[in-house]
N, C-alpha and C positions, 0 to 999 in steps of 0.2 A: 095701326100698331101690329095687326096680324100679318100684314104684308112684310114688315121688317123681320118678323120671326121666320116667316116662310123663306125669305131671301137668305137669311143666315143658315137655315137648315139646308137649303140647296147648296150654298157655298161650302158648308161643312161636309156635306155628303160628297160633293165633287172632290174636295181635298182628300177625303178617305179613298175615293175611287182612284185618284192619282197615285196615292201611296201603294195601293194594291196593284195598280198597273205597273209601277216601277218594280215591284217585287216579282210579278209574273214575267215581265220582260227580262229581268236579270236571270231568272231561272231558265227561261227559254234560251237565252244566249249561252248560258253555261251548258245546257243540254246539247245544243247544236255544237258547241266546242268539244264536248265529250264524244259526240258522234264523229266529228271530224278527226279527232285523235285516233279513234278506232280505224278510220280509213287511211291512216298514215301521216296525218299532219301532226307535227310535233307540238305538244301543248305549250311550250315556252317560245315558240316561233312568233314572229311578227304577224304572219298570216293568220294564225290561230287567234291571236289577241284582237286583230282587226275584225275577223269574222264574228267573234263574240260581241264586240262593241257594236258592229253594224246591226246584228240581229236584235240586240237589246234596245238600241235606239229606235229602230223601225217598229219593233213590238210595242214599245212605250208610246210612240206617237199614234199608232193605230188604236191602241186601247184608250188613250187620252181623248181621241176624237170620236170614239164609238158612241158615247151618249148623245152627242149632237147629231150624228148620222141616224141613230135609231129614233130620236125625237122627231126629226124631219120626216122620216119614213112612216112613223106611227101616226103623225098628225095630218096626213093627207086626207082630204075629203073623200067620202064614199063615192061621190059622183065621178071621180077620175078612175076608179077601179073598174076594169072591164071584166065581164064574166058573168 
């Protein structure tokens, strides 16, 4: 029974993480779009809209995968660590 609760907490936490990742990615895309506008790209042009979309999608994917990458890195045995 405790395993079911732990799984639901994990799924719920990951869904909240995905929501936060989407918000951060959108803000990053808009920020990059604003910076591009300052450098002369018109904000209503297709290039600017594409840039915003690409930055947002790449940011979201990276943030969505980050918990799995960190879990894998943090769970390595100490015997593999050199030093």
